[in-house]
C-alpha positions as CSV (number, residue, x, y, z in Angstrom):
1,M,9.0,3.7,11.3
2,D,11.1,5.5,13.6
3,T,10.8,-1.5,10.7
4,I,10.7,-2.9,7.0
5,H,9.0,-6.7,6.7
6,R,8.1,-9.9,5.1
7,A,4.6,-8.7,3.9
8,A,5.0,-5.4,5.6
9,P,7.8,-2.8,6.7
10,L,10.8,-4.6,8.2
11,P,10.2,-5.6,11.7
12,S,13.3,-3.5,12.5
13,R,12.0,-0.4,10.8
14,R,11.4,1.3,14.3
15,E,14.7,0.3,15.6
16,V,17.2,3.1,16.4
17,L,20.8,2.2,16.5
18,R,21.8,4.8,19.2
19,G,25.6,4.9,19.1
20,A,25.9,4.9,15.3
21,R,23.1,7.4,14.9
22,A,24.7,9.8,17.3
23,L,28.0,9.7,15.3
24,A,26.1,10.0,12.0
25,L,24.1,13.0,13.3
26,S,27.2,14.8,14.4
27,A,28.8,14.2,11.0
28,V,25.7,15.7,9.2
29,G,26.1,18.8,11.4
30,S,29.7,19.2,10.4
31,M,28.8,18.8,6.7
32,A,26.1,21.4,7.0
33,A,28.6,23.9,8.0
34,A,31.2,23.0,5.6
35,G,29.2,22.0,2.6
36,C,29.6,19.0,0.3
37,A,30.9,18.5,-3.2
38,E,28.4,18.0,-5.9
39,G,28.3,14.4,-7.3
40,A,31.0,14.1,-10.0
41,D,28.9,11.8,-12.3
42,G,26.5,13.6,-14.6
43,G,24.6,10.4,-15.1
44,V,24.1,10.9,-18.9
45,G,25.2,8.0,-21.1
46,A,26.4,8.2,-24.7
47,D,22.7,7.3,-25.7
48,G,21.4,10.3,-23.7
49,R,19.9,7.9,-21.1
50,V,20.3,9.3,-17.5
51,T,21.0,6.9,-14.7
52,I,20.0,7.6,-11.1
53,E,21.0,5.8,-8.1
54,L,18.2,4.5,-5.5
55,W,19.2,3.3,-2.1
56,H,15.8,1.7,-1.2
57,G,16.7,0.2,2.2
58,Q,14.2,-2.7,1.7
59,T,14.5,-6.5,2.1
60,D,12.3,-9.4,1.3
61,T,8.7,-8.3,0.2
62,G,9.6,-4.6,0.3
63,R,12.6,-5.2,-2.0
64,K,10.5,-7.1,-4.5
65,A,7.8,-4.5,-4.5
66,I,10.1,-1.7,-5.3
67,E,12.0,-3.8,-7.9
68,H,8.6,-4.4,-9.7
69,L,7.8,-0.7,-9.6
70,V,11.2,0.3,-10.9
71,A,10.9,-2.2,-13.8
72,D,7.5,-0.7,-14.7
73,F,8.9,2.9,-14.5
74,Q,11.8,2.0,-16.8
75,R,9.5,0.4,-19.4
76,T,7.4,3.7,-19.5
77,H,10.3,6.1,-19.1
78,P,13.1,4.7,-21.4
79,G,15.3,7.7,-21.0
80,I,15.8,6.9,-17.3
81,R,17.6,4.0,-15.7
82,V,17.3,3.4,-11.9
83,D,20.3,1.7,-10.4
84,M,19.2,-0.2,-7.3
85,G,22.6,-1.9,-6.6
86,G,23.9,0.4,-3.8
87,G,22.9,1.3,-0.3
88,V,22.2,-0.7,2.8
89,L,19.1,-1.7,4.9
90,A,17.1,1.2,6.2
91,D,18.4,0.8,9.8
92,A,21.9,1.6,8.7
93,M,20.9,4.2,6.0
94,L,21.6,7.3,8.2
95,Q,25.2,6.5,8.7
96,K,25.7,5.2,5.2
97,V,24.2,8.4,3.6
98,T,26.2,10.6,6.0
99,A,29.5,8.9,5.0
100,A,28.5,9.3,1.3
101,L,27.8,13.0,1.6
102,A,31.2,13.4,3.4
103,S,32.9,11.6,0.5
104,G,31.1,13.4,-2.2
105,S,29.7,10.3,-3.8
106,Y,26.1,9.9,-2.7
107,P,22.8,8.5,-4.2
108,D,20.0,10.4,-6.0
109,I,17.4,9.0,-3.8
110,A,17.7,7.3,-0.3
111,Y,15.1,5.8,2.0
112,I,15.5,7.9,5.2
113,F,13.5,7.5,8.5
114,G,11.2,10.5,9.1
115,S,12.9,11.0,12.5
116,D,16.2,11.5,10.7
117,L,15.1,13.8,8.0
118,A,15.7,17.1,9.8
119,S,19.3,16.2,10.5
120,I,20.0,14.9,7.0
121,A,18.3,18.0,5.4
122,R,20.9,20.3,6.9
123,S,23.1,19.1,4.1
124,P,23.0,21.6,1.2
125,Q,22.9,18.6,-1.1
126,V,19.4,17.7,-0.1
127,V,16.9,18.8,-2.8
128,D,14.0,21.0,-2.0
129,L,10.9,19.2,-3.3
130,T,8.2,21.9,-2.6
131,G,7.7,22.5,-6.3
132,T,7.7,18.8,-7.1
133,V,4.9,17.8,-4.7
134,G,3.0,21.0,-5.6
135,A,2.8,20.1,-9.3
136,G,2.2,16.3,-8.7
137,A,-0.8,14.5,-10.2
138,T,-2.3,14.2,-6.7
139,P,-3.0,17.5,-4.9
140,W,-0.7,17.9,-2.0
141,H,-3.6,18.5,0.5
142,D,-5.0,15.1,-0.4
143,Y,-2.1,13.4,1.3
144,W,-2.6,12.5,5.0
145,A,-1.6,15.3,7.4
146,P,1.2,13.3,9.2
147,A,2.6,12.4,5.9
148,R,2.9,16.0,4.8
149,A,4.2,17.1,8.3
150,A,6.9,14.5,8.3
151,V,8.6,15.8,5.2
152,T,8.0,19.6,5.8
153,I,10.8,21.6,7.6
154,N,10.5,25.3,7.9
155,G,7.7,25.4,5.3
156,Q,9.7,23.5,2.7
157,V,9.1,20.0,1.5
158,R,12.5,18.3,2.0
159,A,11.5,14.8,0.9
160,T,8.5,12.8,-0.3
161,P,6.7,10.4,2.0
162,A,7.7,6.8,1.4
163,V,5.5,4.8,3.9
164,V,2.8,5.9,6.3
165,D,1.4,4.0,9.2
166,S,-0.4,4.3,12.6
167,L,-0.6,2.7,15.9
168,A,-3.6,0.7,17.3
169,V,-4.2,-2.1,19.7
170,V,-4.5,-5.7,18.5
171,C,-6.2,-8.0,20.9
172,N,-6.1,-11.8,21.1
173,K,-9.8,-12.9,21.1
174,K,-9.1,-16.2,22.8
175,L,-7.4,-14.7,25.8
176,F,-10.2,-12.2,26.2
177,R,-12.8,-15.0,26.2
178,E,-10.9,-17.0,28.7
179,A,-10.6,-14.0,31.0
180,G,-14.3,-13.3,30.7
181,L,-13.6,-9.8,29.3
182,P,-15.4,-8.0,26.5
183,L,-13.3,-6.8,23.6
184,P,-12.5,-3.1,23.9
185,Q,-14.3,-0.6,21.6
186,P,-13.4,2.7,20.2
187,G,-13.5,5.5,22.8
188,W,-12.0,3.5,25.6
189,R,-9.7,5.1,28.1
190,W,-6.1,4.4,29.3
191,R,-7.4,3.4,32.7
192,E,-9.4,0.7,31.1
193,F,-6.4,-0.5,29.1
194,V,-4.4,-0.7,32.4
195,E,-7.1,-2.7,34.1
196,T,-7.7,-4.9,31.1
197,A,-4.0,-5.7,31.0
198,R,-4.1,-6.6,34.7
199,R,-6.9,-9.0,34.2
200,L,-5.4,-10.6,31.2
201,T,-2.1,-11.4,33.0
202,D,-1.8,-14.9,34.4
203,A,1.6,-15.6,35.8
204,G,0.9,-19.3,36.3
205,R,0.2,-19.8,32.6
206,G,2.9,-17.2,31.5
207,T,0.6,-14.9,29.9
208,F,0.9,-11.0,29.8
209,G,-1.6,-8.4,29.5
210,T,0.4,-6.4,27.0
211,G,4.0,-5.5,26.0
212,W,6.3,-2.5,25.7
213,P,9.8,-2.2,24.0
214,G,12.3,-1.8,26.8
215,V,15.5,-0.7,25.0
216,G,15.0,3.0,25.1
217,D,15.0,3.5,21.4
218,E,12.5,5.1,19.1
219,D,10.3,2.1,19.3
220,T,10.0,2.6,23.0
221,V,9.3,6.3,22.7
222,W,6.9,6.8,19.8
223,R,4.2,4.8,21.7
224,L,4.1,7.4,24.4
225,W,3.6,10.5,22.1
226,P,-0.1,9.9,21.7
227,L,-0.6,10.1,25.5
228,V,1.3,13.3,25.6
229,W,-0.6,14.9,22.8
230,D,-4.0,13.8,24.2
231,L,-3.1,15.5,27.4
232,G,-2.4,18.7,25.7
233,G,1.4,18.5,25.6
234,D,3.8,18.4,22.6
235,V,7.3,17.1,21.8
236,I,8.8,20.5,21.7
237,A,7.5,23.8,23.3
238,R,6.3,26.6,21.0
239,D,9.3,28.7,21.7
240,G,11.6,25.9,20.7
241,R,13.7,26.3,23.8
242,G,12.5,23.2,25.8
243,I,10.3,20.2,25.8
244,G,6.7,20.5,25.5
245,F,5.8,17.7,27.8
246,A,7.3,18.7,31.2
247,G,4.0,18.6,33.0
248,V,1.8,16.1,31.1
249,G,4.7,13.7,30.6
250,V,4.4,12.6,34.2
251,Q,0.8,11.6,33.7
252,A,1.7,9.7,30.5
253,L,4.5,7.9,32.4
254,Q,2.1,7.0,35.1
255,V,0.3,4.7,32.6
256,V,3.6,2.8,32.1
257,E,4.3,2.8,35.8
258,A,0.8,1.2,36.5
259,L,1.4,-1.5,33.9
260,A,4.9,-2.3,35.5
261,Q,3.6,-2.3,39.0
262,A,0.9,-4.8,38.1
263,S,3.5,-7.0,36.3
264,S,1.0,-7.1,33.4
265,V,3.5,-5.8,30.7
266,Y,6.1,-7.9,28.9
267,I,9.3,-5.7,28.7
268,D,11.2,-6.6,25.4
269,P,14.9,-6.3,26.2
270,Q,16.1,-6.3,22.5
271,P,15.9,-3.8,19.6
272,G,13.2,-4.3,17.1
273,S,10.5,-5.6,19.5
274,E,10.7,-9.0,17.9
275,K,10.5,-10.9,21.2
276,M,7.4,-8.9,22.1
277,Y,5.7,-9.7,18.9
278,Q,6.7,-13.4,19.2
279,V,5.1,-13.6,22.7
280,F,1.9,-12.2,21.1
281,A,2.1,-14.5,18.2
282,S,2.5,-17.5,20.6
283,G,-0.8,-16.7,22.2
284,R,0.7,-15.6,25.5
285,M,-0.1,-11.8,25.3
286,G,-3.6,-10.3,25.4
287,M,-2.9,-6.9,23.7
288,V,-0.1,-5.4,21.7
289,I,0.3,-1.7,20.5
290,T,1.5,-2.0,17.0
291,G,1.0,-0.9,13.4
292,P,-0.3,-2.5,10.2
293,W,3.1,-4.0,9.3
294,Q,2.6,-6.6,12.0
295,L,-0.8,-8.0,10.7
296,P,0.6,-10.5,8.2
297,D,2.7,-12.2,11.0
298,I,-0.3,-12.3,13.3
299,E,-2.4,-13.8,10.6
300,E,0.3,-16.4,9.8
301,A,0.4,-17.3,13.5
302,G,-3.3,-18.2,13.5
303,I,-4.2,-15.7,16.1
304,D,-7.9,-14.8,16.1
305,Y,-7.6,-11.1,16.6
306,H,-9.5,-7.8,17.0
307,V,-8.0,-4.3,16.2
308,V,-9.3,-1.3,18.2
309,P,-8.0,2.3,18.2
310,L,-5.6,3.4,20.9
311,P,-7.2,4.4,24.1
312,S,-7.2,8.0,25.1
313,F,-7.6,10.1,28.4
314,S,-10.2,12.5,26.7
315,G,-12.3,10.2,24.5
316,R,-11.0,11.9,21.4
317,P,-9.3,9.8,18.8
318,M,-5.5,10.0,19.0
319,T,-2.7,8.1,17.5
320,I,0.8,8.6,15.9
321,S,1.9,8.1,12.5
322,G,5.6,7.6,11.8
323,P,6.1,8.3,8.0
324,D,9.5,7.4,6.4
325,T,10.7,9.3,3.4
326,W,12.3,9.2,0.0
327,T,15.0,11.9,0.2
328,M,16.6,13.3,-2.9
329,F,20.1,14.6,-3.3
330,D,21.7,17.0,-5.9
331,N,24.0,15.2,-8.3
332,G,23.6,17.8,-11.0
333,G,20.8,19.0,-13.3
334,P,20.1,15.8,-15.5
335,R,20.0,13.5,-12.5
336,V,18.0,15.8,-10.4
337,R,15.3,16.2,-13.1
338,A,15.3,12.2,-13.6
339,A,15.0,11.6,-9.9
340,R,12.0,14.2,-9.7
341,T,10.4,12.3,-12.4
342,F,10.8,9.0,-10.7
343,L,9.5,10.2,-7.3
344,S,6.6,12.1,-9.0
345,W,5.6,8.9,-10.7
346,L,6.0,6.8,-7.6
347,M,3.8,9.0,-5.5
348,Q,0.9,8.7,-7.9
349,P,-2.0,6.6,-6.6
350,A,-1.7,3.9,-9.3
351,Q,1.8,3.2,-8.1
352,D,1.3,4.1,-4.4
353,V,-1.5,1.4,-4.1
354,R,0.8,-1.3,-5.5
355,W,3.6,-0.4,-3.0
356,D,1.0,-0.3,-0.2
357,V,-0.5,-3.7,-0.9
358,E,2.8,-5.4,-1.7
359,A,5.1,-3.8,0.9
360,G,2.6,-3.3,3.8
361,S,2.1,0.5,4.0
362,L,-1.1,2.4,4.4
363,P,-2.1,4.6,1.5
364,L,-0.3,7.9,1.3
365,S,-3.3,9.8,0.1
366,R,-7.2,9.8,0.1
367,P,-7.3,9.2,-3.7
368,T,-5.1,5.9,-3.1
369,Q,-7.5,4.9,-0.4
370,A,-10.4,5.3,-2.7
371,L,-8.9,2.9,-5.4
372,P,-10.7,-0.5,-5.8
373,A,-7.3,-2.3,-5.2
374,W,-6.9,-0.7,-1.8
375,R,-10.5,-1.3,-0.9
376,D,-10.3,-4.9,-1.8
377,H,-7.1,-5.3,0.1
378,S,-8.5,-3.6,3.1
379,A,-11.7,-5.8,3.1
380,R,-9.6,-9.0,3.0
381,T,-7.3,-7.9,5.9
382,E,-9.1,-8.0,9.3
383,G,-8.6,-4.7,11.2
384,L,-6.7,-2.9,8.5
385,E,-9.4,-0.3,8.1
386,V,-8.9,0.7,11.7
387,F,-5.4,1.7,11.1
388,T,-6.3,3.5,7.9
389,R,-9.1,5.4,9.6
390,A,-6.8,6.4,12.4
391,L,-4.8,8.5,10.0
392,E,-7.7,11.1,10.0
393,S,-6.5,12.1,13.5
394,A,-2.9,10.9,13.6
395,R,0.0,13.2,14.3
396,A,3.6,13.0,13.3
397,R,6.7,13.6,15.3
398,P,8.2,17.0,14.6
399,A,10.8,17.4,11.8
400,H,13.4,19.0,14.1
401,P,17.2,18.2,14.2
402,A,17.1,17.9,18.0
403,Y,14.4,15.3,17.9
404,P,16.8,12.2,18.2
405,K,18.2,13.7,21.4
406,V,14.8,14.3,22.8
407,S,13.7,10.9,21.9
408,Q,16.8,9.4,23.5
409,A,16.2,11.2,26.8
410,L,12.5,10.2,26.9
411,G,13.5,6.6,26.0
412,Q,15.7,6.4,29.0
413,A,12.9,7.8,31.2
414,V,10.4,5.2,29.9
415,V,12.8,2.3,30.5
416,A,13.5,3.6,34.1
417,V,9.9,3.6,34.8
418,L,9.2,0.2,33.1
419,L,12.0,-1.4,35.2
420,R,10.7,0.4,38.4
421,R,14.1,2.1,38.8
422,S,12.5,5.5,38.9
423,T,9.2,7.2,39.5
424,P,7.5,9.1,36.6
425,S,8.3,12.5,38.1
426,E,12.0,11.6,38.8
427,A,12.4,10.1,35.3
428,L,10.9,13.1,33.6
429,R,13.1,15.5,35.5
430,S,16.2,13.7,34.1
431,C,14.7,13.6,30.7
432,A,13.9,17.3,30.7
433,D,17.4,18.3,31.8
434,E,19.0,16.3,28.9
435,A,16.4,17.2,26.3
436,D,16.3,20.9,27.0
437,A,20.0,21.1,26.8
438,A,19.9,19.5,23.3
439,L,17.2,22.0,22.3
440,L,19.4,24.9,23.4
441,I,22.4,23.9,21.2
442,P,22.5,26.3,18.2
443,R,21.5,24.5,14.9
């Protein structure tokens, strides 16, 4: 989350800044070929204390949460100092880290979006963390499958998961009552979603059945992957030479088309989906597909809400999780060892649960989920358990360097269908041409 928060990840964590990202990804490719200089500063002070640099990417509540954790870490690990003074917000982290790698002066740890990891990991300065997670206090298999998948590239763990989330549908109970509609229940279908959105829409009152980001960025795209997966497709074909949704993508886009044709979908024209969420928080939208990061804002707005898993075509549970990462860079032996120590500590359930509760993530692992602190927090937050339970069947986007290009092509297709400028079949043909070309470029 291709957002980080007030009491959750920033609302912009899913925002993708396309132009800057394209330049940054190209630069990473150049560095992968040429290599980068090792950080010059050994990080060891005269007193033997090692200083590591953390670019955390957070603001507001997330920043306070990581500051509290770092303070506790330094109290219990007096030989390590964590410098949090550098970096930028997560939305600009890719280009910031890319420039830092090119200059040879980069952090020890940075908050990198999961969809960007495969591109950043082409740099030889990214540390392989396979041994770190394998020797951690929590067995690696106890982490949710999408959290593991998001940081694993070609069998190697190239980062540790930082946040994990999932998508579900949040419903406005008042609008459902006024429309005389029962609240949806687990196991519902996409055709029911489309019909429910139509019946919730009232042009005279200015109410919409649902909303969809309309910029064409990752926020637009990642809502469509659960439909593709449920239909038996995939992001990338098994042979890696083309997209894996050339056929089923049309059927997935037909859901978007049906919403657009019924004028039952609010199309958010700005990155970050903030307008869409504002419409829901104002009581003028019946359903919104979102993640747990949005619940604090919905509660603050006084919306009486209901959370239900995503619909499906098959009746099987299906959703997406978009884990973001803590990615580590090689600044020499002492700093690498200190950074490993910090990340290993941060991933342990006792610290993970604090980060989850304070910063708005879901638990990274089942042991965290079982802690009393998480159970109490979940019991106090309406619908949170639905998002957590969804992790049992959630999937993650592939950690593939061409993913941003595939996403960009599909984003353009979704927007074309939303705005009724193209049919699903026409939009997907254009998407396939562009995405297949990106997948054929040697990497």
